[in-house]
C-alpha positions in Angstrom: 3.2 -45.4 -32.6 4.5 -41.9 -33.3 3.9 -40.7 -36.8 4.4 -37.0 -36.2 8.1 -36.1 -37.2 8.2 -33.6 -34.3 6.9 -36.2 -31.9 9.6 -38.7 -33.0 12.3 -36.1 -32.4 10.8 -35.3 -28.9 10.6 -39.0 -28.0 14.3 -39.4 -28.8 15.0 -37.3 -25.7 13.4 -39.8 -23.3 16.0 -41.4 -21.1 18.6 -38.6 -21.6 20.1 -36.7 -18.8 18.5 -33.5 -17.6 21.0 -32.8 -14.9 23.9 -34.8 -13.5 25.9 -34.7 -10.3 24.4 -31.4 -9.2 24.9 -30.3 -5.6 22.3 -28.5 -3.7 23.1 -24.8 -3.2 22.8 -25.1 0.6 22.9 -27.9 3.1 19.6 -28.9 4.7 19.2 -26.3 7.5 16.9 -25.3 10.3 16.2 -21.7 9.2 14.8 -22.9 5.8 12.8 -25.6 7.6 11.4 -23.0 9.9 10.4 -20.7 7.1 8.8 -23.5 5.2 6.8 -24.7 8.2 5.6 -21.2 9.0 4.5 -20.6 5.4 2.4 -23.8 5.3 1.3 -23.7 8.9 2.9 -27.0 9.9 3.6 -27.1 13.6 4.8 -30.7 13.9 7.5 -30.8 16.7 9.5 -33.3 14.6 10.7 -30.3 12.5 12.2 -28.4 15.5 14.8 -28.9 18.1 18.2 -30.7 18.2 16.8 -33.9 16.6 14.8 -32.1 13.9 14.3 -33.6 10.5 13.1 -31.8 7.4 9.5 -32.2 6.3 9.4 -34.9 3.6 7.5 -32.6 1.3 10.5 -30.2 1.2 12.4 -32.8 -0.9 12.4 -30.5 -4.0 13.4 -27.4 -2.0 17.0 -28.5 -1.6 17.4 -28.9 -5.4 16.0 -25.5 -6.4 18.2 -23.0 -8.1 16.6 -19.9 -6.6 16.6 -16.5 -8.3 20.0 -17.1 -9.8 18.5 -19.8 -12.0 18.9 -23.5 -12.7 22.6 -24.4 -12.8 23.6 -27.8 -14.1 20.9 -28.3 -16.7 22.1 -30.6 -19.4 22.5 -29.7 -23.0 19.9 -32.3 -23.9 17.3 -30.7 -21.7 18.0 -27.3 -23.1 17.8 -28.7 -26.6 14.4 -30.2 -25.8 13.0 -27.0 -24.5 14.4 -25.1 -27.5 12.8 -27.6 -29.9 9.4 -27.1 -28.2 9.9 -23.3 -28.4 10.6 -23.6 -32.1 7.4 -25.6 -32.5 5.4 -22.7 -31.0 5.2 -24.2 -27.5 6.6 -21.1 -25.9 4.4 -21.1 -22.7 5.0 -23.4 -19.7 3.0 -24.4 -16.7 3.8 -26.9 -13.9 1.1 -29.5 -13.8 1.9 -32.0 -11.0 4.6 -33.8 -9.1 5.1 -37.1 -7.4 7.6 -37.8 -4.6 8.9 -40.9 -2.9 10.7 -40.6 0.4 13.3 -43.2 1.3 15.1 -41.6 4.3 14.7 -38.4 6.3 16.8 -35.4 5.6 18.4 -33.7 8.6 20.1 -30.4 9.1 23.6 -30.5 7.9 22.9 -33.1 5.1 24.4 -32.0 1.8 22.4 -33.3 -1.1 23.3 -34.1 -4.7 20.9 -35.0 -7.4 20.6 -36.4 -10.9 17.7 -35.8 -13.3 16.6 -37.7 -16.3 14.0 -36.9 -19.0 11.6 -39.7 -18.2 8.9 -39.0 -20.8 7.7 -36.6 -23.4 4.0 -37.0 -24.4 2.5 -36.8 -27.8 0.8 -33.6 -28.6 -2.1 -33.0 -26.3 -4.9 -30.4 -26.5 -5.8 -28.6 -23.2 -7.9 -25.6 -22.3 -4.6 -23.6 -22.1 -3.6 -24.7 -25.6 -1.9 -27.7 -27.3 1.5 -28.9 -26.4 3.6 -31.7 -24.8 3.9 -32.9 -21.2 7.5 -33.3 -20.2 8.3 -35.4 -17.1 11.6 -35.4 -15.4 12.7 -37.8 -12.6 15.1 -36.4 -10.0 17.0 -38.7 -7.6 18.2 -37.0 -4.4 21.1 -38.5 -2.6 23.0 -37.9 0.6 26.6 -39.2 0.6 25.6 -41.5 -2.2 22.6 -42.9 -0.5 19.2 -42.4 -2.3 17.0 -40.2 0.0 14.1 -39.7 -2.3 12.8 -39.4 -5.8 10.9 -36.4 -7.3 8.9 -36.6 -10.5 8.0 -33.2 -12.0 5.7 -32.7 -14.9 5.4 -29.5 -17.0 3.2 -28.7 -20.0 5.1 -26.8 -22.8 2.3 -25.4 -24.9 1.2 -23.0 -27.6 -1.3 -20.7 -25.9 -4.9 -21.1 -27.2 -6.0 -18.0 -29.1 -9.0 -16.6 -27.2 -10.5 -13.2 -27.6 -10.1 -11.3 -24.4 -13.2 -10.0 -22.7 -14.4 -6.6 -24.0 -13.3 -3.8 -21.7 -15.9 -2.8 -19.1 -17.2 0.7 -18.8 -16.3 2.7 -15.7 -19.5 2.9 -13.7 -19.7 5.5 -10.9 -22.4 7.3 -8.9 -22.9 10.0 -11.7 -23.6 7.5 -14.5 -24.9 4.4 -12.8 -28.5 5.2 -13.9 -27.4 5.4 -17.5 -25.9 1.8 -17.4 -28.9 0.5 -15.5 -31.0 1.8 -18.4 -28.7 0.1 -21.0 -29.1 -3.2 -19.2 -32.8 -2.8 -19.7 -32.3 -1.9 -23.4 -33.2 1.8 -22.8 -30.9 4.7 -23.7 -31.6 7.4 -21.1 -30.6 11.0 -21.6 -30.4 13.5 -18.7 -32.7 16.5 -18.8 -32.0 19.5 -16.5 -34.7 19.9 -13.9 -34.4 23.7 -14.1 -33.9 24.7 -17.7 -34.8 21.5 -19.6 -31.4 21.2 -21.4 -30.6 17.7 -22.5 -27.1 16.5 -21.8 -24.9 13.5 -22.7 -22.8 12.0 -21.3 -24.3 12.1 -17.8 -23.0 14.8 -15.5 -23.8 15.7 -11.9 -24.9 19.2 -12.9 -26.3 21.1 -15.9 -23.6 22.6 -18.2 -26.1 25.3 -19.2 -27.4 26.6 -15.9 -25.5 24.7 -13.3 -28.6 23.2 -11.6 -28.0 19.8 -10.0 -31.7 18.8 -10.5 -32.4 16.4 -13.3 -34.6 13.7 -14.7 -34.4 11.6 -17.8 -36.0 11.1 -21.2 -35.6 7.9 -23.3 -34.0 8.3 -26.7 -36.2 7.2 -29.6 -33.1 5.6 -31.1 -33.0 7.5 -34.4 -29.8 9.3 -35.4 -27.1 10.0 -38.0 -23.4 9.6 -38.1 -22.0 13.1 -37.3 -18.4 12.1 -37.5 -16.2 9.0 -37.3 -12.6 7.8 -37.1 -11.0 4.5 -38.3 -8.9 2.9 -35.6 -5.7 1.1 -36.7 -3.4 1.7 -33.7 -2.8 1.1 -30.9 -4.2 -2.5 -31.2 -6.4 -3.8 -28.4 -6.7 -7.6 -28.0 -10.5 -7.4 -27.7 -10.9 -5.7 -31.0 -10.1 -6.5 -34.6 -8.6 -3.4 -36.3 -9.3 -1.6 -38.5 -12.7 -0.6 -37.2 -14.8 2.6 -37.2 -15.7 4.5 -34.1 -18.6 6.8 -34.8 -20.1 9.9 -33.2 -23.8 9.6 -33.6 -26.1 12.6 -33.3 -29.4 11.4 -31.9 -32.7 12.9 -33.0 -32.9 14.5 -29.5 -29.8 16.6 -30.3 -27.2 15.0 -28.1 -24.3 13.0 -29.4 -23.0 9.5 -28.4 -19.9 7.5 -29.3 -20.4 4.0 -30.5 -20.0 1.5 -33.3 -22.1 0.8 -36.4 -22.6 -2.9 -36.5 -22.6 -4.8 -39.8 -21.0 -2.0 -41.8 -17.4 -2.4 -43.0 -15.2 0.4 -41.6 -14.5 1.8 -45.1 -18.3 2.1 -45.9 -19.2 4.3 -42.9 -20.1 7.8 -44.0 -20.9 11.1 -42.4 -24.7 11.6 -42.6 -25.4 7.9 -42.6 -28.8 7.3 -40.9 -28.6 4.8 -38.1 -30.9 3.3 -35.4 -30.1 2.3 -31.9 -29.7 -1.4 -30.9 -28.3 -3.2 -27.9 -25.7 -6.0 -28.0 -25.0 -8.5 -25.2 -21.4 -9.4 -25.1 -21.5 -11.7 -22.1 -23.6 -12.3 -19.0 -22.6 -9.0 -17.5 -22.1 -6.6 -20.4 -24.7 -5.0 -22.6 -23.7 -2.0 -24.8 -25.6 0.3 -27.1 -24.6 -0.1 -30.7 -26.0 1.3 -34.0 -27.3 -0.3 -37.2 -27.4 1.3 -40.6 -30.9 2.4 -41.8 -31.0 1.3 -45.4 -33.0 3.7 -47.6 
């Protein structure tokens, strides 16, 4: 029993025409059969030569509208789709089909077809989102004789709201050691092997003397907010604006860009003491973050 008002309106479309008396755009033909067989790797000799038949699974092919769209859709079917769009079910995915073959199709056959809205489900929740399954049944005929039936089911749904994964850092041969340290919860700073200058971010050579030799020191994790900016635009799906992006000056004297966790964006201040921490976002991503040091 349908108690949902929208569900009742959707159910009213069951049994109504989706397309009527529509002709296939092209007769059944050998070139299309050949292309289809090559695409799926079907070498059955029954689909070649003067006595060729079309592969049964091509039944839907002869009804397709192609790039020019679906001609012949009924007003009832368009109304149903519009009603689902208005309800927020703006996305669509094909879920499955069922076919019944009653006679072979041969090159030269000109098909006509009629479609009916066979069923509209109650609202269902899926991993993609919640929506309604719409099933149409199409009867394909040649000179009035039923050649096959094709049931096609789509899900019209409202996409589930999921936070996209956080963007990954670009890891290359120059900074790979830094990210290896982060995965081990160590913040490593490059130190020039010639003049001892510390540098961050990692570079292939010293900006002070040009030497390519270097080793690393591990940051103690103490620092202060040297500067910050509050991000409003452009919006990125993985983040919730507004949020503060800070430039932290570490006790070692180098500066690093990051976030201060647990502090509202409008409470971040220049000179705020912070300490280093590490946050795991998923199985593959660990990032350095900062926490306020309360005095």
